[in-house]
C-alpha positions as CSV (number, residue, x, y, z in Angstrom):
1,X,146.2,118.9,97.5
2,X,148.9,116.9,96.6
3,X,147.1,113.6,97.2
4,X,148.3,113.4,100.8
5,X,147.1,116.4,102.4
6,X,143.7,118.0,102.4
7,X,143.4,121.7,101.3
8,X,139.9,123.4,101.6
9,X,139.4,126.3,99.3
10,X,136.3,128.4,98.3
11,X,134.6,127.0,95.2
12,X,136.1,128.6,92.5
13,X,135.2,127.8,88.6
14,X,138.2,129.5,87.3
15,X,140.5,127.0,89.3
16,X,138.6,123.9,88.6
17,X,140.3,122.5,85.7
18,X,144.1,123.0,87.6
19,X,142.5,121.6,90.7
20,X,141.0,118.5,89.3
21,X,144.0,117.7,87.4
22,X,146.2,118.0,90.1
23,X,144.8,116.4,92.8
24,X,144.0,112.3,92.9
25,X,140.8,112.8,94.9
26,X,139.0,116.1,94.9
27,X,135.6,116.9,96.9
28,X,133.7,119.6,95.7
29,X,130.7,121.1,97.7
30,X,128.9,123.3,95.1
31,X,126.0,123.9,97.6
32,X,122.7,122.9,98.6
33,X,118.8,123.4,99.0
34,X,118.3,125.4,101.6
35,X,114.5,126.6,101.4
36,X,111.1,125.0,101.4
37,X,109.8,127.7,98.9
38,X,108.8,126.2,95.6
39,X,110.1,129.4,93.7
40,X,113.0,129.9,95.8
41,X,113.9,126.1,95.6
42,X,113.7,125.6,91.8
43,X,115.9,128.8,91.4
44,X,118.5,127.3,93.7
45,X,118.4,123.9,91.9
46,X,118.8,125.7,88.6
47,X,122.3,127.2,90.3
48,X,123.3,124.0,91.8
49,X,122.7,122.1,88.2
50,X,124.7,125.0,86.4
51,X,127.6,124.3,89.4
52,X,127.4,120.6,88.9
53,X,128.1,121.1,84.8
54,X,131.1,123.4,85.5
55,X,132.5,120.6,87.6
56,X,131.8,118.0,84.7
57,X,133.0,120.2,82.0
58,X,136.4,120.9,83.9
59,X,137.3,117.3,85.0
60,X,139.9,115.9,82.9
61,X,138.6,112.4,81.1
62,X,140.8,110.1,83.4
63,X,139.2,111.8,86.5
64,X,136.1,109.8,88.0
65,X,133.3,112.0,89.3
66,X,131.1,111.0,92.2
67,X,127.8,113.0,92.8
68,X,126.2,112.1,96.5
69,X,123.4,113.7,98.5
70,X,125.0,113.7,102.1
71,X,121.9,115.0,104.0
72,X,118.5,115.6,104.1
73,X,117.6,119.2,103.0
74,X,114.0,119.1,105.1
75,X,112.6,117.7,108.2
76,X,111.6,114.2,106.5
77,X,114.3,111.6,106.2
78,X,114.7,110.3,102.7
79,X,117.2,108.4,100.7
80,X,119.4,110.4,98.6
81,X,120.9,110.1,95.0
82,X,124.3,108.7,94.4
83,X,126.0,109.1,90.6
84,X,129.4,108.0,89.5
85,X,131.0,108.8,86.0
86,X,134.6,107.9,85.1
87,X,136.6,106.4,82.4
88,X,136.2,102.7,83.6
89,X,132.7,103.2,84.7
90,X,130.1,101.3,82.5
91,X,126.4,102.5,82.2
92,X,124.2,100.4,85.1
93,X,123.1,100.4,88.4
94,X,125.0,100.5,92.0
95,X,125.3,97.9,94.2
96,X,127.1,97.6,97.5
97,X,127.9,94.2,99.6
98,X,127.0,96.4,102.6
99,X,123.0,96.3,101.2
100,X,123.0,93.7,98.8
101,X,120.1,95.6,97.1
102,X,120.2,96.6,93.5
103,X,120.6,100.5,93.3
104,X,121.0,101.2,97.1
105,X,124.3,102.1,98.7
106,X,125.3,103.5,102.1
107,X,127.2,106.9,102.6
108,X,129.5,105.1,104.4
109,X,130.4,103.3,101.3
110,X,131.7,106.5,99.9
111,X,135.1,106.7,101.7
112,X,135.9,102.9,100.7
113,X,135.0,103.6,97.2
114,X,137.3,106.9,97.3
115,X,140.3,104.5,98.4
116,X,139.1,101.8,95.8
117,X,139.4,104.5,93.0
118,X,142.9,105.0,94.2
119,X,144.1,101.8,94.0
120,X,144.2,101.1,97.6
121,X,142.4,98.6,100.3
122,X,139.9,100.0,102.6
123,X,141.0,99.3,106.1
124,X,138.8,96.3,107.7
125,X,137.3,98.4,110.6
126,X,135.5,100.6,108.1
127,X,131.9,99.7,108.0
128,X,131.0,100.4,104.3
129,X,132.2,98.9,101.2
130,X,133.5,100.1,98.0
131,X,130.3,99.5,95.4
132,X,130.3,98.0,92.3
133,X,128.2,98.7,88.9
134,X,125.7,95.9,87.2
135,X,126.0,96.9,83.7
136,X,122.8,97.9,82.2
137,X,122.7,99.1,78.4
138,X,119.4,99.9,78.7
139,X,118.4,104.0,78.6
140,X,119.6,105.9,81.5
141,X,116.0,107.4,82.3
142,X,114.6,104.0,83.0
143,X,117.2,103.6,85.4
144,X,116.5,107.0,86.9
145,X,112.6,106.1,87.0
146,X,113.7,102.9,88.7
147,X,115.5,104.4,91.6
148,X,113.1,107.1,92.1
149,X,110.3,104.4,92.3
150,X,112.6,102.9,95.0
151,X,113.3,106.2,96.4
152,X,109.3,106.9,96.6
153,X,108.5,103.7,98.3
154,X,110.8,104.2,100.9
155,X,109.9,108.1,101.6
156,X,106.2,106.8,101.9
157,X,106.2,103.6,104.1
158,X,108.3,104.9,106.8
159,X,106.3,107.6,108.8
160,X,103.4,104.9,108.5
161,X,105.6,102.4,110.6
162,X,105.1,103.9,113.8
163,X,101.4,104.4,113.1
164,X,101.0,100.8,112.1
165,X,102.7,99.2,115.3
166,X,100.7,101.2,117.5
167,X,97.3,100.2,115.7
168,X,98.2,96.9,115.4
169,X,98.9,96.7,119.0
170,X,95.8,98.1,120.1
171,X,94.0,95.9,117.5
172,X,95.5,92.9,119.2
173,X,94.2,94.1,122.4
174,X,90.7,94.4,121.3
175,X,91.1,90.7,120.0
176,X,92.1,89.6,123.1
177,X,89.5,91.4,125.2
178,X,86.8,90.0,122.8
179,X,88.2,86.4,123.2
180,X,88.2,86.6,127.0
181,X,84.5,88.2,126.8
182,X,83.2,85.5,124.8
183,X,84.9,82.7,127.1
184,X,83.1,84.4,130.3
185,X,80.0,84.6,128.2
186,X,76.9,82.5,129.6
187,X,74.3,82.0,127.2
188,X,71.5,79.7,126.9
189,X,71.8,79.9,123.3
190,X,74.4,77.4,122.3
191,X,73.9,78.0,118.4
192,X,74.4,82.0,119.1
193,X,77.6,80.9,121.1
194,X,79.2,78.6,118.6
195,X,78.5,81.0,115.9
196,X,80.5,83.7,118.0
197,X,83.2,81.6,118.4
198,X,83.6,80.6,115.1
199,X,83.5,84.1,113.8
200,X,86.2,85.4,116.8
201,X,88.1,82.5,115.8
202,X,88.2,83.3,111.9
203,X,89.0,86.8,112.7
204,X,92.0,85.6,115.0
205,X,93.2,83.5,112.1
206,X,93.1,86.4,109.8
207,X,94.8,88.7,112.1
208,X,97.4,86.3,112.6
209,X,98.5,86.3,109.0
210,X,98.5,90.1,108.4
211,X,102.5,90.0,109.6
212,X,103.1,88.2,106.4
213,X,100.8,90.1,104.5
214,X,102.8,93.0,105.1
215,X,106.0,91.7,103.4
216,X,103.7,90.4,100.6
217,X,102.4,94.0,100.2
218,X,105.8,94.9,98.6
219,X,104.9,92.9,95.6
220,X,101.9,95.4,94.9
221,X,103.3,99.0,93.9
222,X,100.8,100.6,96.6
223,X,103.0,103.9,96.9
224,X,102.4,104.9,93.6
225,X,98.4,105.5,93.8
226,X,96.3,107.0,96.4
227,X,96.7,108.3,100.1
228,X,99.6,106.0,101.3
229,X,98.1,105.0,104.6
230,X,94.6,104.2,103.1
231,X,96.1,102.1,100.1
232,X,98.6,100.3,102.3
233,X,96.0,99.2,104.8
234,X,93.7,98.1,101.9
235,X,96.5,95.8,100.1
236,X,97.4,94.3,103.6
237,X,94.0,93.6,104.4
238,X,92.8,92.1,101.3
239,X,96.4,89.8,101.4
240,X,95.7,88.8,104.8
241,X,92.4,87.7,103.9
242,X,93.6,85.6,101.2
243,X,95.9,83.9,103.5
244,X,93.5,83.8,106.1
245,X,90.9,81.9,103.9
246,X,93.5,79.6,102.6
247,X,94.5,78.7,106.1
248,X,90.7,78.3,107.4
249,X,88.9,76.1,104.2
250,X,92.0,74.2,103.3
251,X,91.8,70.0,104.0
252,X,94.0,70.9,107.0
253,X,91.4,72.2,109.0
254,X,90.4,68.9,110.3
255,X,93.5,68.9,112.4
256,X,93.3,70.6,115.8
257,X,96.1,72.9,114.7
258,X,95.4,72.7,111.2
259,X,94.5,76.3,110.4
260,X,97.1,77.7,112.9
261,X,99.7,75.3,111.2
262,X,99.1,76.5,107.7
263,X,99.1,80.2,109.1
264,X,102.3,79.1,110.6
265,X,103.5,77.6,107.4
266,X,102.4,80.4,105.2
267,X,104.6,82.9,107.5
268,X,107.6,80.6,107.7
269,X,107.3,80.5,103.7
270,X,107.0,84.1,102.9
271,X,109.9,85.1,105.6
272,X,112.2,82.4,104.7
273,X,111.8,82.7,101.2
274,X,112.7,86.2,100.8
275,X,115.6,85.9,102.8
276,X,116.9,82.8,100.6
277,X,115.9,85.0,97.0
278,X,117.5,88.3,98.3
279,X,115.5,89.8,100.6
280,X,113.6,92.3,98.4
281,X,110.2,92.0,100.1
282,X,111.8,93.3,103.3
283,X,113.0,96.4,101.9
284,X,110.2,99.2,102.4
285,X,107.9,97.1,104.4
286,X,105.8,97.9,107.2
287,X,107.4,95.0,109.3
288,X,110.4,94.8,107.5
289,X,113.5,97.4,107.2
290,X,113.5,101.1,106.4
291,X,115.9,102.1,104.0
292,X,115.9,105.7,105.6
293,X,117.0,104.3,108.9
294,X,119.5,102.6,107.5
295,X,119.6,99.6,109.9
296,X,119.5,96.5,107.7
297,X,119.2,96.2,104.3
298,X,119.2,92.2,103.7
299,X,118.8,89.0,106.0
300,X,116.6,88.6,108.9
301,X,116.4,91.7,111.4
302,X,114.7,91.1,114.8
303,X,111.0,91.4,113.4
304,X,111.8,89.0,110.6
305,X,113.4,86.4,113.1
306,X,110.6,86.8,115.7
307,X,108.0,86.0,112.7
308,X,110.0,83.1,111.4
309,X,111.2,81.8,114.8
310,X,107.7,81.7,116.2
311,X,105.7,80.2,113.2
312,X,108.8,77.7,112.7
313,X,108.2,76.3,116.1
314,X,104.3,76.1,116.3
315,X,104.4,74.5,112.7
316,X,107.0,71.9,114.5
317,X,104.4,71.1,117.1
318,X,101.5,70.7,114.6
319,X,103.9,68.3,112.7
320,X,105.3,66.3,115.8
321,X,101.6,66.0,117.0
322,X,100.4,64.5,113.5
323,X,102.8,61.9,113.6
324,X,101.8,61.2,117.3
325,X,98.2,60.8,116.4
326,X,99.2,58.6,113.6
327,X,101.3,56.5,115.9
328,X,104.6,57.3,114.5
329,X,105.8,59.7,117.3
330,X,109.3,59.2,116.4
331,X,108.8,60.2,112.9
332,X,106.8,63.1,113.7
333,X,109.7,64.4,116.2
334,X,112.2,64.0,113.8
335,X,110.3,65.7,110.8
336,X,109.9,68.6,113.1
337,X,113.5,68.7,114.0
338,X,114.1,68.8,109.9
339,X,111.7,71.8,109.7
340,X,113.6,73.2,112.8
341,X,117.2,72.9,111.6
342,X,116.0,74.2,107.9
343,X,114.8,77.4,109.7
344,X,118.0,77.6,111.7
345,X,120.1,77.4,108.7
346,X,118.3,80.3,106.8
347,X,118.4,82.4,109.6
348,X,122.0,81.8,110.3
349,X,123.6,81.1,107.2
350,X,125.9,84.4,105.8
351,X,124.1,84.4,102.3
352,X,120.5,84.4,103.4
353,X,119.8,85.4,107.1
354,X,122.8,86.5,108.3
355,X,121.8,86.8,112.0
356,X,124.0,85.9,114.6
357,X,121.7,85.9,117.5
358,X,118.8,84.2,116.1
359,X,120.1,80.8,115.8
360,X,121.2,81.1,119.8
361,X,117.4,81.1,120.7
362,X,115.7,79.3,118.0
363,X,118.3,75.8,118.0
364,X,117.8,75.3,121.8
365,X,113.9,75.7,121.5
366,X,113.9,73.4,118.7
367,X,115.9,71.0,120.5
368,X,113.9,71.2,123.7
369,X,110.7,70.3,121.5
370,X,112.1,67.5,119.7
371,X,113.3,66.1,122.9
372,X,110.1,66.2,124.4
373,X,108.5,64.8,121.2
374,X,110.5,62.0,121.4
375,X,109.1,61.0,124.9
376,X,112.2,61.9,126.5
377,X,112.7,63.7,130.1
378,X,114.3,67.0,129.4
379,X,117.1,66.9,132.1
380,X,119.8,69.0,132.6
381,X,122.2,67.0,131.0
382,X,120.4,67.3,127.8
383,X,120.0,71.0,128.1
384,X,123.6,71.2,128.8
385,X,124.2,69.3,125.6
386,X,121.9,71.8,123.5
387,X,123.8,74.5,125.2
388,X,127.2,73.5,123.8
389,X,126.0,72.3,120.7
390,X,124.4,75.7,120.1
391,X,127.3,77.7,120.9
392,X,129.5,75.4,118.6
393,X,126.9,76.2,115.7
394,X,127.4,79.9,116.4
395,X,131.0,79.9,116.4
396,X,131.3,77.9,113.3
397,X,128.9,80.4,111.6
398,X,130.6,83.2,112.5
399,X,134.2,81.8,112.1
400,X,133.2,80.7,108.5
401,X,131.9,84.2,107.8
402,X,135.1,85.4,108.9
403,X,137.3,83.2,106.9
404,X,135.8,84.8,103.6
405,X,136.9,88.3,101.9
406,X,136.5,91.3,104.3
407,X,134.6,92.5,101.3
408,X,131.9,89.3,101.7
409,X,131.8,89.5,105.5
410,X,128.4,90.1,106.9
411,X,128.0,91.2,110.6
412,X,128.9,87.5,111.5
413,X,132.2,87.7,110.4
414,X,132.6,91.6,111.3
415,X,131.7,90.6,115.0
416,X,134.4,87.6,115.1
417,X,136.9,90.9,113.9
418,X,135.6,92.9,116.9
419,X,136.2,90.1,119.2
420,X,140.0,89.7,117.9
421,X,140.0,93.6,118.3
422,X,138.7,93.6,121.9
423,X,135.7,95.2,121.2
424,X,133.3,92.5,122.3
425,X,132.5,93.9,125.5
426,X,131.5,97.5,123.8
427,X,128.9,95.6,121.6
428,X,127.4,94.0,124.4
429,X,127.2,96.9,126.4
430,X,125.3,98.6,123.5
431,X,123.1,96.0,122.8
432,X,121.9,96.1,126.4
433,X,121.3,99.8,126.7
434,X,119.2,99.9,123.2
435,X,117.2,97.2,125.1
436,X,116.6,99.3,128.2
437,X,116.3,102.6,126.0
438,X,113.1,100.4,124.1
439,X,111.9,99.5,127.1
440,X,111.4,102.7,128.9
441,X,110.7,104.5,125.7
442,X,107.3,104.1,125.4
443,X,104.0,102.8,127.6
444,X,103.5,100.2,125.2
445,X,106.9,98.7,125.0
446,X,106.9,99.0,128.9
447,X,104.1,96.4,128.9
448,X,106.5,93.8,127.1
449,X,107.9,92.4,130.4
450,X,104.6,92.3,132.2
451,X,102.9,90.3,129.0
452,X,106.2,88.1,129.4
453,X,105.7,87.6,133.2
454,X,101.7,86.8,132.7
455,X,102.9,84.2,130.0
456,X,105.3,82.2,131.8
457,X,102.6,82.1,134.7
458,X,100.1,80.7,132.7
459,X,102.7,78.1,131.2
460,X,104.0,77.1,134.4
461,X,101.1,77.0,136.5
462,X,98.3,75.7,133.9
463,X,95.4,75.3,136.6
464,X,96.0,78.9,137.7
465,X,93.3,81.7,136.5
466,X,95.7,82.9,133.8
467,X,96.4,79.4,132.6
468,X,93.1,77.5,133.0
469,X,91.6,78.7,129.4
470,X,94.0,76.8,127.8
471,X,93.6,73.5,129.2
472,X,91.0,72.3,126.8
473,X,93.6,72.9,124.1
474,X,96.3,71.0,125.7
475,X,94.1,68.0,126.1
476,X,93.4,68.2,122.4
477,X,97.1,68.7,121.5
478,X,99.4,67.2,124.2
479,X,103.1,68.8,122.9
480,X,101.2,72.3,122.9
481,X,102.3,73.4,126.2
482,X,105.9,72.1,125.9
483,X,105.9,73.9,122.2
484,X,104.7,77.3,124.1
485,X,107.3,76.8,126.8
486,X,109.8,76.7,124.0
487,X,108.9,79.5,122.2
488,X,108.9,81.6,125.3
489,X,112.4,80.4,125.7
490,X,113.4,81.2,122.3
491,X,111.7,84.8,123.1
492,X,113.7,85.1,126.2
493,X,117.0,84.3,124.7
494,X,116.4,86.1,121.6
495,X,115.7,89.3,123.8
496,X,118.5,88.9,125.8
497,X,121.0,88.2,122.7
498,X,119.6,91.0,120.4
499,X,120.0,94.6,120.3
500,X,116.2,95.9,120.1
501,X,115.5,92.5,121.2
502,X,112.3,93.9,122.9
503,X,110.9,93.5,119.6
504,X,111.3,89.8,119.5
505,X,108.5,88.7,121.8
506,X,106.0,91.6,121.0
507,X,106.5,90.7,117.3
508,X,106.3,87.0,118.0
509,X,103.3,87.6,120.0
510,X,101.2,89.1,117.1
511,X,101.3,85.7,115.3
512,X,101.2,83.4,118.4
513,X,98.6,84.9,120.8
514,X,95.6,85.2,117.7
515,X,96.4,81.2,116.7
516,X,96.5,80.4,120.3
517,X,93.0,82.1,120.8
518,X,92.0,80.2,117.5
519,X,93.4,76.7,119.2
520,X,91.3,77.2,122.4
521,X,88.1,78.3,120.9
522,X,88.3,75.6,118.5
523,X,89.0,73.0,121.4
524,X,85.8,74.2,123.1
525,X,83.5,73.9,120.5
526,X,84.8,70.3,119.4
527,X,83.8,67.3,121.4
528,X,87.1,65.2,120.6
529,X,88.5,62.7,122.0
530,X,92.4,63.7,123.4
531,X,95.0,62.6,121.5
532,X,97.4,60.1,122.6
533,X,100.3,61.3,124.5
534,X,103.8,61.1,122.8
């Protein structure tokens, strides 16, 4: 074409030199792979490679050539190759601000990159970003091998995520049933009963470490050896056992919330530490983000937020309770406030968590817990104050991100642009529809509202059949019940504020419920005076 009007023609090697020289931007489709037969596929690949060679040979030196895989060639989703060659392109690895991951760009980045190559500025409404090149003077083969390794990890973990969540949910239900049967067991042999309680408590603590272990498993190249499911399961189990052992044998175990608080602290360090250091663990992780789905590549998604926020609040309860036991309830509450605010900053910072809905859920819960820890009554006036402060923090984070250059904005700033463009209602409607679709999409998801209702009843009516098993734990840790209420409030706000928000209570429960089981079993077997009420 003439650079302004597109023109579609058949692929013709004879006219390639003149077409490439005449057109500022030329899109060439040399064909693709259309068969799964190995021999036929090899022949198609050889032909495709030859046609690509013809394009590269015909392209003038001043022309930039991009090779991009635009679609899957089979039933399985895969990440695809993107290569760029041009007069100003140095050897290196592509990077997009839309992903913030070296070597990973989006299909929607192609249009902005094409415009940028022509010296233009992509429209703000476009979701992609022009990419940059991270210079690397090493061998091209090394870069290729690194990209193949990344693609292999993404390809192998994606089909394992759904079976993992279903298996994990069933495993959690088995753990809950075992704890319930143990609580109802009537045995004359107190020694046997005590051993069973200790065993179930240890299993519960290790089980609560599994979410953090799924992230740390990314440090082990499990996708390179053995059957993926077996290898990854073994890696996650081994890491969970190590984390659980640390929580169970450390000096903190003497505190009523010692081991559960240790699990919470380890989970916070893993999730927050990953967000602060570039979100490398969350990529191609069972409970993290899947590149083949392309939902999020950095920061804290709903699953990571649920783990971070739930663990943070439980840790805050333990810290505030420790201060009360030592006769310094105010110092304990302020220390809990500091921990909570750090988590809010990590979650909401555009450079780290880049999460808009998370602070709206976590900040009120932290504030409510601190108010109770200070011995104050959480009346409607203080609730309103907390709500106003939360809104102001959210607006400040979003506006600060919006004021950055368009290419540097996260979805916080882009949401402000959406509001200014009049698209806020569409966004809210889409989020609500996604939550509804998730709730009605499977029997397990449909259990989430039921589970939430049962939890609310247990907390609001502590002497009911549902709430009575928790009474020994409340006696030992008076702040536990207010803390659990704050966690449930956080879950409910997060459920409403986020698309796919149904994941927040479901995932948060994978950490919280096993730890509550451990706390209750420990309270039942320990004859300890209740702590002074703050």
